[in-house]
N, C-alpha and C positions, 0 to 999 in steps of 0.2 A: 504494500500500500504506500502511495506517495505521500510525503509530508506536505502539509499546506503551508505556504509561505505567506506571512502577513505583510502586506504592502503598506508602508506608512502613509498617512494622509498629510496634506500640507499643514493642517492644524497641529498634528502630533509632532511634525518636524519643527514647526515654529515654537511649540512648547519646549522642545529640547534645546533649541538655540537660544530663545529669549526667556525661558522660564515661565511662560504664560500657561495658564491652565487650558488644557485641550477640552473644548466643548463642541458637541455636534452642531450647536446652533451658530458657531462662529462661521463667518463667511470664508471662502477659500482665500489663500494668499493671493494678493493682487499684483499685477504687472507694475513695476516701479516707473515705467514710462508714463503711466496715467496720472502720476502725482505731480502737483505743483511744487515749486521750490518752497523750502521752509521760510516762513515769515516770522522774524523775531518780534516779540511783543515787549512793551515796556510794562512789565508786571512783576510783582514780587512772588507770584505763584506759578505763572505760565511762562515758559521760556520761548516757545515757538509753536507754530501751527502750520499745517499744510492740508490741502484738500484734493481729493480725487473726484473730479467732476464726472468721469465716465461711470463711476460706481457709487457716487454720492457718499463718500466716506471722508470723515474728518479725523485727523490724527493730531494729538496734542502732546507736546513734550513739556513736562513739568520741571520746575527748577530743582526738585528733589531727585531728578534723574529718571523717573518713570515716564514711559510713553504709552499712551492709550489710543486705541482706534475705536471710532464710533460709526457704525454703519447707518445708512438710510437718513443721513443728515442733508436737508435741502440746501442748495447753494445760498439761498437767501439767509439762512441761519448762519452759515459760514461768513458771509459778508457783514452781517450784524455783529458777529463775534469780533471781526477785525476792527470795527469802528466803536466797540464798546469802551466806555470810559474806564471800566475795571474788568479786564479779561477774566480774572479769577472769580469775581462775583458772577459774571456771565456764565461761566462753566457750571457753577453750583446752582444757579437759578434756572438756566435754560438748556444746558446740554445733559448733565447727569440725570435729572428727573425725566427727561423725554426720550433719551436714547440709551440703549444698552451697550456699554463700552467694554472692552477687554484689553488687558495689558499685552503689549507687543514687545516691550523692552523693560528689563528690570532696572530698578534704581541702582546707580553705581556707587 
């Protein structure tokens, strides 16, 4: 009888590389060509942000070193985030309650 070989999913590979929890609800790893450049923010909490318009994904790098990805974020929300007077407050009031994010990089 032949042994079955378990093929790793993009999520399980990402979990091994970045230490993120692998969940079946996480979207697949995306093409890096679809991402905008990182935009640095003047914030004590948020270091930078970037957006994937092809897949409506927002990625936020926090000053503590953690980076989180939020799927299904409309571009209008991203643009409002960029112009928010307090990016940290915007994340806590508008991103975290409305979108399920997951860690893609550990704090360093």
